[in-house]
PyMOL commands that place a pseudoatom at each C-alpha (Angstrom):
pseudoatom trace, name=CA, resn=MET, resi=1, chain=A, elem=C, hetatm=0, pos=[7.117, 8.081, 17.479]
pseudoatom trace, name=CA, resn=ASP, resi=2, chain=A, elem=C, hetatm=0, pos=[6.256, 4.496, 18.367]
pseudoatom trace, name=CA, resn=THR, resi=3, chain=A, elem=C, hetatm=0, pos=[7.420, 1.467, 16.425]
pseudoatom trace, name=CA, resn=ILE, resi=4, chain=A, elem=C, hetatm=0, pos=[5.315, -1.675, 16.365]
pseudoatom trace, name=CA, resn=GLU, resi=5, chain=A, elem=C, hetatm=0, pos=[6.894, -4.998, 15.320]
pseudoatom trace, name=CA, resn=ILE, resi=6, chain=A, elem=C, hetatm=0, pos=[4.749, -7.631, 13.652]
pseudoatom trace, name=CA, resn=SER, resi=7, chain=A, elem=C, hetatm=0, pos=[5.901, -11.152, 12.780]
pseudoatom trace, name=CA, resn=THR, resi=8, chain=A, elem=C, hetatm=0, pos=[3.908, -12.390, 9.814]
pseudoatom trace, name=CA, resn=LYS, resi=9, chain=A, elem=C, hetatm=0, pos=[3.263, -16.068, 9.224]
pseudoatom trace, name=CA, resn=SER, resi=10, chain=A, elem=C, hetatm=0, pos=[2.404, -16.329, 5.507]
pseudoatom trace, name=CA, resn=ARG, resi=11, chain=A, elem=C, hetatm=0, pos=[3.606, -14.958, 2.206]
pseudoatom trace, name=CA, resn=CYS, resi=12, chain=A, elem=C, hetatm=0, pos=[0.399, -12.973, 1.767]
pseudoatom trace, name=CA, resn=GLU, resi=13, chain=A, elem=C, hetatm=0, pos=[-1.791, -12.070, 4.715]
pseudoatom trace, name=CA, resn=PHE, resi=14, chain=A, elem=C, hetatm=0, pos=[-3.520, -9.172, 6.430]
pseudoatom trace, name=CA, resn=VAL, resi=15, chain=A, elem=C, hetatm=0, pos=[-2.671, -8.753, 10.120]
pseudoatom trace, name=CA, resn=ASN, resi=16, chain=A, elem=C, hetatm=0, pos=[-5.106, -6.741, 12.222]
pseudoatom trace, name=CA, resn=ILE, resi=17, chain=A, elem=C, hetatm=0, pos=[-2.948, -4.220, 14.105]
pseudoatom trace, name=CA, resn=THR, resi=18, chain=A, elem=C, hetatm=0, pos=[-5.804, -2.084, 15.434]
pseudoatom trace, name=CA, resn=ARG, resi=19, chain=A, elem=C, hetatm=0, pos=[-5.230, -3.044, 19.093]
pseudoatom trace, name=CA, resn=MET, resi=20, chain=A, elem=C, hetatm=0, pos=[-1.489, -2.348, 18.812]
pseudoatom trace, name=CA, resn=VAL, resi=21, chain=A, elem=C, hetatm=0, pos=[-2.186, 1.097, 17.348]
pseudoatom trace, name=CA, resn=GLU, resi=22, chain=A, elem=C, hetatm=0, pos=[-4.762, 1.770, 20.085]
pseudoatom trace, name=CA, resn=THR, resi=23, chain=A, elem=C, hetatm=0, pos=[-2.174, 0.806, 22.715]
pseudoatom trace, name=CA, resn=SER, resi=24, chain=A, elem=C, hetatm=0, pos=[0.261, 3.273, 21.181]
pseudoatom trace, name=CA, resn=LEU, resi=25, chain=A, elem=C, hetatm=0, pos=[-2.397, 5.990, 21.325]
pseudoatom trace, name=CA, resn=GLY, resi=26, chain=A, elem=C, hetatm=0, pos=[-3.128, 5.260, 24.992]
pseudoatom trace, name=CA, resn=GLU, resi=27, chain=A, elem=C, hetatm=0, pos=[0.551, 5.565, 25.867]
pseudoatom trace, name=CA, resn=SER, resi=28, chain=A, elem=C, hetatm=0, pos=[0.766, 8.895, 24.015]
pseudoatom trace, name=CA, resn=LYS, resi=29, chain=A, elem=C, hetatm=0, pos=[-1.882, 10.566, 26.222]
pseudoatom trace, name=CA, resn=ILE, resi=30, chain=A, elem=C, hetatm=0, pos=[-3.249, 12.353, 23.110]
pseudoatom trace, name=CA, resn=LYS, resi=31, chain=A, elem=C, hetatm=0, pos=[-6.963, 13.080, 23.522]
pseudoatom trace, name=CA, resn=SER, resi=32, chain=A, elem=C, hetatm=0, pos=[-7.679, 14.946, 20.280]
pseudoatom trace, name=CA, resn=GLY, resi=33, chain=A, elem=C, hetatm=0, pos=[-5.669, 14.967, 17.080]
pseudoatom trace, name=CA, resn=ILE, resi=34, chain=A, elem=C, hetatm=0, pos=[-4.479, 12.711, 14.299]
pseudoatom trace, name=CA, resn=GLY, resi=35, chain=A, elem=C, hetatm=0, pos=[-2.295, 9.663, 13.925]
pseudoatom trace, name=CA, resn=VAL, resi=36, chain=A, elem=C, hetatm=0, pos=[-0.044, 8.790, 11.021]
pseudoatom trace, name=CA, resn=ILE, resi=37, chain=A, elem=C, hetatm=0, pos=[0.658, 5.091, 10.581]
pseudoatom trace, name=CA, resn=PHE, resi=38, chain=A, elem=C, hetatm=0, pos=[3.588, 4.321, 8.277]
pseudoatom trace, name=CA, resn=CYS, resi=39, chain=A, elem=C, hetatm=0, pos=[5.012, 1.031, 7.000]
pseudoatom trace, name=CA, resn=PRO, resi=40, chain=A, elem=C, hetatm=0, pos=[8.665, 1.459, 5.858]
pseudoatom trace, name=CA, resn=HIS, resi=41, chain=A, elem=C, hetatm=0, pos=[8.717, -1.592, 3.593]
pseudoatom trace, name=CA, resn=THR, resi=42, chain=A, elem=C, hetatm=0, pos=[8.371, -1.943, -0.179]
pseudoatom trace, name=CA, resn=THR, resi=43, chain=A, elem=C, hetatm=0, pos=[6.639, -5.333, -0.040]
pseudoatom trace, name=CA, resn=ALA, resi=44, chain=A, elem=C, hetatm=0, pos=[4.172, -4.651, 2.790]
pseudoatom trace, name=CA, resn=GLY, resi=45, chain=A, elem=C, hetatm=0, pos=[1.559, -1.942, 3.114]
pseudoatom trace, name=CA, resn=LEU, resi=46, chain=A, elem=C, hetatm=0, pos=[-1.364, -0.727, 5.182]
pseudoatom trace, name=CA, resn=THR, resi=47, chain=A, elem=C, hetatm=0, pos=[-5.109, -0.536, 4.764]
pseudoatom trace, name=CA, resn=ILE, resi=48, chain=A, elem=C, hetatm=0, pos=[-8.214, 0.221, 6.774]
pseudoatom trace, name=CA, resn=ASN, resi=49, chain=A, elem=C, hetatm=0, pos=[-10.860, -2.345, 5.915]
pseudoatom trace, name=CA, resn=GLU, resi=50, chain=A, elem=C, hetatm=0, pos=[-13.547, -4.550, 7.394]
pseudoatom trace, name=CA, resn=CYS, resi=51, chain=A, elem=C, hetatm=0, pos=[-12.382, -6.525, 10.422]
pseudoatom trace, name=CA, resn=TRP, resi=52, chain=A, elem=C, hetatm=0, pos=[-15.636, -8.215, 11.413]
pseudoatom trace, name=CA, resn=ASP, resi=53, chain=A, elem=C, hetatm=0, pos=[-16.100, -10.717, 8.581]
pseudoatom trace, name=CA, resn=PRO, resi=54, chain=A, elem=C, hetatm=0, pos=[-12.856, -12.603, 7.739]
pseudoatom trace, name=CA, resn=ASP, resi=55, chain=A, elem=C, hetatm=0, pos=[-14.302, -13.483, 4.326]
pseudoatom trace, name=CA, resn=VAL, resi=56, chain=A, elem=C, hetatm=0, pos=[-13.616, -9.890, 3.218]
pseudoatom trace, name=CA, resn=ILE, resi=57, chain=A, elem=C, hetatm=0, pos=[-9.881, -10.348, 3.784]
pseudoatom trace, name=CA, resn=HIS, resi=58, chain=A, elem=C, hetatm=0, pos=[-9.967, -13.819, 2.214]
pseudoatom trace, name=CA, resn=ASP, resi=59, chain=A, elem=C, hetatm=0, pos=[-11.757, -12.457, -0.863]
pseudoatom trace, name=CA, resn=THR, resi=60, chain=A, elem=C, hetatm=0, pos=[-9.317, -9.541, -1.155]
pseudoatom trace, name=CA, resn=LEU, resi=61, chain=A, elem=C, hetatm=0, pos=[-6.266, -11.801, -0.973]
pseudoatom trace, name=CA, resn=HIS, resi=62, chain=A, elem=C, hetatm=0, pos=[-7.847, -14.232, -3.454]
pseudoatom trace, name=CA, resn=TRP, resi=63, chain=A, elem=C, hetatm=0, pos=[-8.549, -11.399, -5.917]
pseudoatom trace, name=CA, resn=LEU, resi=64, chain=A, elem=C, hetatm=0, pos=[-5.001, -10.054, -5.550]
pseudoatom trace, name=CA, resn=GLU, resi=65, chain=A, elem=C, hetatm=0, pos=[-3.460, -13.469, -6.218]
pseudoatom trace, name=CA, resn=LYS, resi=66, chain=A, elem=C, hetatm=0, pos=[-5.623, -14.009, -9.312]
pseudoatom trace, name=CA, resn=SER, resi=67, chain=A, elem=C, hetatm=0, pos=[-5.011, -10.473, -10.610]
pseudoatom trace, name=CA, resn=ILE, resi=68, chain=A, elem=C, hetatm=0, pos=[-1.287, -10.238, -9.801]
pseudoatom trace, name=CA, resn=PRO, resi=69, chain=A, elem=C, hetatm=0, pos=[0.098, -13.790, -9.477]
pseudoatom trace, name=CA, resn=LYS, resi=70, chain=A, elem=C, hetatm=0, pos=[3.571, -14.394, -8.042]
pseudoatom trace, name=CA, resn=ASN, resi=71, chain=A, elem=C, hetatm=0, pos=[4.834, -16.280, -11.083]
pseudoatom trace, name=CA, resn=MET, resi=72, chain=A, elem=C, hetatm=0, pos=[3.702, -13.929, -13.832]
pseudoatom trace, name=CA, resn=THR, resi=73, chain=A, elem=C, hetatm=0, pos=[6.175, -14.525, -16.675]
pseudoatom trace, name=CA, resn=LYS, resi=74, chain=A, elem=C, hetatm=0, pos=[6.544, -10.895, -17.792]
pseudoatom trace, name=CA, resn=PHE, resi=75, chain=A, elem=C, hetatm=0, pos=[8.108, -9.583, -14.542]
pseudoatom trace, name=CA, resn=LEU, resi=76, chain=A, elem=C, hetatm=0, pos=[11.630, -8.224, -15.079]
pseudoatom trace, name=CA, resn=HIS, resi=77, chain=A, elem=C, hetatm=0, pos=[12.623, -7.766, -11.407]
pseudoatom trace, name=CA, resn=GLY, resi=78, chain=A, elem=C, hetatm=0, pos=[14.898, -10.744, -10.679]
pseudoatom trace, name=CA, resn=GLU, resi=79, chain=A, elem=C, hetatm=0, pos=[14.144, -11.352, -6.995]
pseudoatom trace, name=CA, resn=GLY, resi=80, chain=A, elem=C, hetatm=0, pos=[10.854, -13.154, -7.613]
pseudoatom trace, name=CA, resn=ASN, resi=81, chain=A, elem=C, hetatm=0, pos=[8.735, -10.725, -5.628]
pseudoatom trace, name=CA, resn=SER, resi=82, chain=A, elem=C, hetatm=0, pos=[7.601, -8.210, -8.236]
pseudoatom trace, name=CA, resn=ASP, resi=83, chain=A, elem=C, hetatm=0, pos=[4.004, -9.053, -7.422]
pseudoatom trace, name=CA, resn=SER, resi=84, chain=A, elem=C, hetatm=0, pos=[4.636, -7.967, -3.822]
pseudoatom trace, name=CA, resn=HIS, resi=85, chain=A, elem=C, hetatm=0, pos=[5.929, -4.566, -4.904]
pseudoatom trace, name=CA, resn=ILE, resi=86, chain=A, elem=C, hetatm=0, pos=[2.930, -4.030, -7.187]
pseudoatom trace, name=CA, resn=LYS, resi=87, chain=A, elem=C, hetatm=0, pos=[0.421, -5.034, -4.492]
pseudoatom trace, name=CA, resn=THR, resi=88, chain=A, elem=C, hetatm=0, pos=[2.081, -2.705, -1.985]
pseudoatom trace, name=CA, resn=GLY, resi=89, chain=A, elem=C, hetatm=0, pos=[1.918, 0.097, -4.534]
pseudoatom trace, name=CA, resn=LEU, resi=90, chain=A, elem=C, hetatm=0, pos=[-1.815, -0.430, -4.864]
pseudoatom trace, name=CA, resn=PHE, resi=91, chain=A, elem=C, hetatm=0, pos=[-2.423, -0.391, -1.103]
pseudoatom trace, name=CA, resn=GLY, resi=92, chain=A, elem=C, hetatm=0, pos=[0.115, 2.249, -0.118]
pseudoatom trace, name=CA, resn=ASN, resi=93, chain=A, elem=C, hetatm=0, pos=[2.344, 2.417, 2.906]
pseudoatom trace, name=CA, resn=SER, resi=94, chain=A, elem=C, hetatm=0, pos=[0.514, 4.866, 5.161]
pseudoatom trace, name=CA, resn=SER, resi=95, chain=A, elem=C, hetatm=0, pos=[-2.843, 5.491, 6.770]
pseudoatom trace, name=CA, resn=HIS, resi=96, chain=A, elem=C, hetatm=0, pos=[-4.194, 8.354, 8.843]
pseudoatom trace, name=CA, resn=VAL, resi=97, chain=A, elem=C, hetatm=0, pos=[-6.686, 8.235, 11.678]
pseudoatom trace, name=CA, resn=ILE, resi=98, chain=A, elem=C, hetatm=0, pos=[-8.590, 10.848, 13.648]
pseudoatom trace, name=CA, resn=VAL, resi=99, chain=A, elem=C, hetatm=0, pos=[-8.418, 10.832, 17.444]
pseudoatom trace, name=CA, resn=GLU, resi=100, chain=A, elem=C, hetatm=0, pos=[-11.239, 12.195, 19.584]
pseudoatom trace, name=CA, resn=ASP, resi=101, chain=A, elem=C, hetatm=0, pos=[-11.770, 11.703, 23.331]
pseudoatom trace, name=CA, resn=GLY, resi=102, chain=A, elem=C, hetatm=0, pos=[-8.603, 9.580, 23.384]
pseudoatom trace, name=CA, resn=LYS, resi=103, chain=A, elem=C, hetatm=0, pos=[-10.003, 7.056, 20.899]
pseudoatom trace, name=CA, resn=ILE, resi=104, chain=A, elem=C, hetatm=0, pos=[-9.328, 6.301, 17.254]
pseudoatom trace, name=CA, resn=ILE, resi=105, chain=A, elem=C, hetatm=0, pos=[-12.335, 7.136, 15.096]
pseudoatom trace, name=CA, resn=LEU, resi=106, chain=A, elem=C, hetatm=0, pos=[-13.083, 4.128, 12.887]
pseudoatom trace, name=CA, resn=GLY, resi=107, chain=A, elem=C, hetatm=0, pos=[-16.287, 2.870, 11.330]
pseudoatom trace, name=CA, resn=GLN, resi=108, chain=A, elem=C, hetatm=0, pos=[-18.189, 0.157, 13.177]
pseudoatom trace, name=CA, resn=TRP, resi=109, chain=A, elem=C, hetatm=0, pos=[-16.657, -2.654, 11.119]
pseudoatom trace, name=CA, resn=GLN, resi=110, chain=A, elem=C, hetatm=0, pos=[-13.254, -1.110, 10.350]
pseudoatom trace, name=CA, resn=GLY, resi=111, chain=A, elem=C, hetatm=0, pos=[-9.824, -2.239, 11.465]
pseudoatom trace, name=CA, resn=ILE, resi=112, chain=A, elem=C, hetatm=0, pos=[-6.250, -1.250, 10.655]
pseudoatom trace, name=CA, resn=PHE, resi=113, chain=A, elem=C, hetatm=0, pos=[-4.285, -3.935, 8.818]
pseudoatom trace, name=CA, resn=LEU, resi=114, chain=A, elem=C, hetatm=0, pos=[-0.679, -4.581, 7.922]
pseudoatom trace, name=CA, resn=CYS, resi=115, chain=A, elem=C, hetatm=0, pos=[-0.760, -6.074, 4.417]
pseudoatom trace, name=CA, resn=GLU, resi=116, chain=A, elem=C, hetatm=0, pos=[2.020, -8.626, 4.053]
pseudoatom trace, name=CA, resn=PHE, resi=117, chain=A, elem=C, hetatm=0, pos=[2.841, -9.507, 0.450]
pseudoatom trace, name=CA, resn=ASP, resi=118, chain=A, elem=C, hetatm=0, pos=[6.305, -11.130, 0.759]
pseudoatom trace, name=CA, resn=GLY, resi=119, chain=A, elem=C, hetatm=0, pos=[6.382, -12.984, 4.059]
pseudoatom trace, name=CA, resn=PRO, resi=120, chain=A, elem=C, hetatm=0, pos=[6.818, -14.471, 6.394]
pseudoatom trace, name=CA, resn=ARG, resi=121, chain=A, elem=C, hetatm=0, pos=[8.918, -11.656, 7.830]
pseudoatom trace, name=CA, resn=THR, resi=122, chain=A, elem=C, hetatm=0, pos=[9.258, -9.371, 10.805]
pseudoatom trace, name=CA, resn=ARG, resi=123, chain=A, elem=C, hetatm=0, pos=[7.776, -6.002, 9.846]
pseudoatom trace, name=CA, resn=LYS, resi=124, chain=A, elem=C, hetatm=0, pos=[7.843, -2.599, 11.479]
pseudoatom trace, name=CA, resn=VAL, resi=125, chain=A, elem=C, hetatm=0, pos=[5.071, -0.044, 11.538]
pseudoatom trace, name=CA, resn=HIS, resi=126, chain=A, elem=C, hetatm=0, pos=[5.750, 3.480, 12.812]
pseudoatom trace, name=CA, resn=VAL, resi=127, chain=A, elem=C, hetatm=0, pos=[3.007, 5.493, 14.510]
pseudoatom trace, name=CA, resn=GLN, resi=128, chain=A, elem=C, hetatm=0, pos=[3.178, 9.255, 15.115]
pseudoatom trace, name=CA, resn=TRP, resi=129, chain=A, elem=C, hetatm=0, pos=[0.500, 11.071, 17.131]
pseudoatom trace, name=CA, resn=VAL, resi=130, chain=A, elem=C, hetatm=0, pos=[-0.114, 14.807, 16.783]
pseudoatom trace, name=CA, resn=GLY, resi=131, chain=A, elem=C, hetatm=0, pos=[-2.558, 16.656, 18.988]
pseudoatom trace, name=CA, resn=LYS, resi=132, chain=A, elem=C, hetatm=0, pos=[-3.336, 17.659, 22.523]
for i in range(1, 132): cmd.bond("trace and resi %d" % i, "trace and resi %d" % (i + 1))
show_as sticks, trace
zoom trace
């Protein structure tokens, strides 16, 4: 298992970790198989989404903030980050990728993102490769 560390810069942001995951795959020597990418945090998650047009990420973050604002008055959790937990629950904390010919199979415009919802922080993402 590999562990990737990411230092986020904002409270809410998406960090493209595709290259870091690809580096992990290269070091594994796996040519065909699957990868499990896991984020062990309750206020950060993972997604595979468009990485070509930054407006997609901007629009997603804007929608999340409007739909689940930080200062919603009905939150009971006393730490002030209930919105972060909810957003992470919507995105999830794991993704899976297929590996063929030593490369991650993604769509033309897809990238792998760490979704930070309670930063800035240092986050960990674990990657496990299974295959031959």
